[in-house]
N, CA, C and O atoms as a GROMACS GRO file, in nm:
protein
  184
    1MET      N    1   0.065  -0.122  -0.014
    1MET     CA    2   0.006  -0.020  -0.012
    1MET      C    3   0.091   0.133  -0.010
    1MET      O    4   0.214   0.133   0.005
    2CYS      N    5   0.024   0.250  -0.026
    2CYS     CA    6   0.107   0.374  -0.034
    2CYS      C    7   0.090   0.430   0.136
    2CYS      O    8   0.001   0.403   0.216
    3ARG      N    9   0.219   0.523   0.154
    3ARG     CA   10   0.232   0.599   0.257
    3ARG      C   11   0.115   0.663   0.303
    3ARG      O   12   0.091   0.677   0.423
    4VAL      N   13   0.036   0.705   0.205
    4VAL     CA   14  -0.067   0.791   0.219
    4VAL      C   15  -0.181   0.736   0.325
    4VAL      O   16  -0.231   0.802   0.416
    5ILE      N   17  -0.210   0.590   0.289
    5ILE     CA   18  -0.308   0.557   0.361
    5ILE      C   19  -0.292   0.536   0.509
    5ILE      O   20  -0.384   0.541   0.590
    6PHE      N   21  -0.146   0.510   0.540
    6PHE     CA   22  -0.123   0.481   0.691
    6PHE      C   23  -0.134   0.597   0.762
    6PHE      O   24  -0.140   0.589   0.885
    7THR      N   25  -0.141   0.737   0.691
    7THR     CA   26  -0.134   0.832   0.763
    7THR      C   27  -0.297   0.878   0.792
    7THR      O   28  -0.321   0.978   0.860
    8LEU      N   29  -0.382   0.815   0.746
    8LEU     CA   30  -0.526   0.859   0.779
    8LEU      C   31  -0.563   0.777   0.887
    8LEU      O   32  -0.494   0.684   0.929
    9PRO      N   33  -0.681   0.817   0.938
    9PRO     CA   34  -0.722   0.765   1.072
    9PRO      C   35  -0.792   0.621   1.054
    9PRO      O   36  -0.843   0.588   0.947
   10LYS      N   37  -0.789   0.555   1.144
   10LYS     CA   38  -0.807   0.398   1.131
   10LYS      C   39  -0.943   0.363   1.054
   10LYS      O   40  -0.960   0.267   0.979
   11TYR      N   41  -1.035   0.460   1.089
   11TYR     CA   42  -1.172   0.397   1.057
   11TYR      C   43  -1.200   0.425   0.910
   11TYR      O   44  -1.291   0.368   0.850
   12ILE      N   45  -1.100   0.535   0.840
   12ILE     CA   46  -1.111   0.572   0.718
   12ILE      C   47  -1.047   0.461   0.633
   12ILE      O   48  -1.099   0.426   0.528
   13LYS      N   49  -0.910   0.392   0.689
   13LYS     CA   50  -0.831   0.287   0.625
   13LYS      C   51  -0.919   0.161   0.609
   13LYS      O   52  -0.919   0.092   0.507
   14GLN      N   53  -1.006   0.135   0.734
   14GLN     CA   54  -1.097   0.038   0.731
   14GLN      C   55  -1.200   0.046   0.626
   14GLN      O   56  -1.224  -0.044   0.545
   15LYS      N   57  -1.258   0.154   0.632
   15LYS     CA   58  -1.377   0.184   0.500
   15LYS      C   59  -1.306   0.144   0.376
   15LYS      O   60  -1.359   0.066   0.297
   16LEU      N   61  -1.164   0.205   0.351
   16LEU     CA   62  -1.130   0.208   0.215
   16LEU      C   63  -1.098   0.067   0.162
   16LEU      O   64  -1.127   0.027   0.049
   17GLU      N   65  -1.027  -0.011   0.272
   17GLU     CA   66  -0.988  -0.143   0.247
   17GLU      C   67  -1.134  -0.227   0.208
   17GLU      O   68  -1.128  -0.315   0.121
   18LYS      N   69  -1.250  -0.200   0.268
   18LYS     CA   70  -1.354  -0.266   0.252
   18LYS      C   71  -1.401  -0.249   0.116
   18LYS      O   72  -1.418  -0.348   0.045
   19ILE      N   73  -1.424  -0.119   0.071
   19ILE     CA   74  -1.447  -0.072  -0.050
   19ILE      C   75  -1.354  -0.122  -0.131
   19ILE      O   76  -1.405  -0.170  -0.232
   20ALA      N   77  -1.200  -0.132  -0.127
   20ALA     CA   78  -1.128  -0.175  -0.211
   20ALA      C   79  -1.164  -0.319  -0.250
   20ALA      O   80  -1.156  -0.350  -0.369
   21LYS      N   81  -1.202  -0.408  -0.158
   21LYS     CA   82  -1.222  -0.555  -0.173
   21LYS      C   83  -1.351  -0.567  -0.257
   21LYS      O   84  -1.341  -0.643  -0.354
   22GLU      N   85  -1.467  -0.507  -0.240
   22GLU     CA   86  -1.571  -0.496  -0.295
   22GLU      C   87  -1.552  -0.478  -0.429
   22GLU      O   88  -1.566  -0.561  -0.519
   23LYS      N   89  -1.516  -0.348  -0.435
   23LYS     CA   90  -1.507  -0.302  -0.584
   23LYS      C   91  -1.365  -0.354  -0.685
   23LYS      O   92  -1.360  -0.355  -0.808
   24ASN      N   93  -1.265  -0.390  -0.595
   24ASN     CA   94  -1.137  -0.445  -0.668
   24ASN      C   95  -1.073  -0.326  -0.741
   24ASN      O   96  -1.026  -0.332  -0.854
   25THR      N   97  -1.076  -0.216  -0.662
   25THR     CA   98  -1.005  -0.117  -0.730
   25THR      C   99  -0.857  -0.100  -0.723
   25THR      O  100  -0.786  -0.151  -0.636
   26THR      N  101  -0.811  -0.013  -0.835
   26THR     CA  102  -0.654   0.003  -0.815
   26THR      C  103  -0.624   0.094  -0.716
   26THR      O  104  -0.703   0.168  -0.657
   27GLN      N  105  -0.467   0.083  -0.698
   27GLN     CA  106  -0.412   0.142  -0.577
   27GLN      C  107  -0.427   0.289  -0.595
   27GLN      O  108  -0.448   0.355  -0.493
   28SER      N  109  -0.418   0.360  -0.725
   28SER     CA  110  -0.451   0.478  -0.740
   28SER      C  111  -0.580   0.551  -0.696
   28SER      O  112  -0.598   0.658  -0.636
   29GLU      N  113  -0.670   0.448  -0.750
   29GLU     CA  114  -0.809   0.505  -0.734
   29GLU      C  115  -0.844   0.501  -0.566
   29GLU      O  116  -0.929   0.569  -0.508
   30LEU      N  117  -0.761   0.412  -0.513
   30LEU     CA  118  -0.795   0.376  -0.355
   30LEU      C  119  -0.750   0.536  -0.301
   30LEU      O  120  -0.829   0.606  -0.237
   31ILE      N  121  -0.632   0.575  -0.332
   31ILE     CA  122  -0.539   0.670  -0.276
   31ILE      C  123  -0.641   0.800  -0.289
   31ILE      O  124  -0.676   0.872  -0.195
   32ARG      N  125  -0.685   0.815  -0.436
   32ARG     CA  126  -0.740   0.906  -0.470
   32ARG      C  127  -0.890   0.935  -0.364
   32ARG      O  128  -0.915   1.043  -0.311
   33ALA      N  129  -0.953   0.840  -0.356
   33ALA     CA  130  -1.064   0.822  -0.270
   33ALA      C  131  -1.038   0.884  -0.129
   33ALA      O  132  -1.098   0.977  -0.074
   34SER      N  133  -0.922   0.803  -0.079
   34SER     CA  134  -0.883   0.832   0.061
   34SER      C  135  -0.854   0.974   0.087
   34SER      O  136  -0.863   1.024   0.199
   35LEU      N  137  -0.815   1.048  -0.036
   35LEU     CA  138  -0.786   1.192   0.002
   35LEU      C  139  -0.889   1.275  -0.013
   35LEU      O  140  -0.889   1.390   0.033
   36TYR      N  141  -0.977   1.226  -0.075
   36TYR     CA  142  -1.145   1.296  -0.071
   36TYR      C  143  -1.191   1.285   0.062
   36TYR      O  144  -1.216   1.384   0.130
   37LEU      N  145  -1.205   1.157   0.106
   37LEU     CA  146  -1.271   1.111   0.230
   37LEU      C  147  -1.206   1.183   0.347
   37LEU      O  148  -1.275   1.217   0.443
   38TYR      N  149  -1.083   1.206   0.343
   38TYR     CA  150  -0.985   1.271   0.458
   38TYR      C  151  -1.016   1.394   0.462
   38TYR      O  152  -1.045   1.449   0.569
   39LEU      N  153  -1.015   1.466   0.327
   39LEU     CA  154  -1.065   1.624   0.298
   39LEU      C  155  -1.200   1.659   0.350
   39LEU      O  156  -1.234   1.758   0.415
   40ASP      N  157  -1.265   1.561   0.310
   40ASP     CA  158  -1.420   1.582   0.352
   40ASP      C  159  -1.436   1.613   0.510
   40ASP      O  160  -1.498   1.706   0.561
   41LYS      N  161  -1.358   1.505   0.578
   41LYS     CA  162  -1.368   1.480   0.710
   41LYS      C  163  -1.311   1.631   0.796
   41LYS      O  164  -1.366   1.693   0.887
   42GLU      N  165  -1.182   1.655   0.724
   42GLU     CA  166  -1.109   1.754   0.810
   42GLU      C  167  -1.195   1.894   0.794
   42GLU      O  168  -1.178   1.986   0.873
   43SER      N  169  -1.285   1.901   0.690
   43SER     CA  170  -1.370   2.058   0.664
   43SER      C  171  -1.491   2.024   0.742
   43SER      O  172  -1.558   2.123   0.769
   44ASP      N  173  -1.540   1.900   0.788
   44ASP     CA  174  -1.624   1.918   0.855
   44ASP      C  175  -1.610   1.942   0.998
   44ASP      O  176  -1.708   1.989   1.056
   45ASN      N  177  -1.477   1.912   1.078
   45ASN     CA  178  -1.423   1.958   1.194
   45ASN      C  179  -1.407   2.093   1.201
   45ASN      O  180  -1.394   2.133   1.316
   46LYS      N  181  -1.401   2.192   1.101
   46LYS     CA  182  -1.370   2.330   1.124
   46LYS      C  183  -1.510   2.432   1.167
   46LYS      O  184  -1.494   2.552   1.189
   0.00000   0.00000   0.00000
């Protein structure tokens, strides 16, 4: 996996891994999705 994934909160990582298994996505798609999820979560906290 990519380093980006490991810096994300655990619940997002678990969600991503589940999505990845279901949809059989590529690593780059997974990273892109993780960044979107993470940024959404960050903006909610402000």
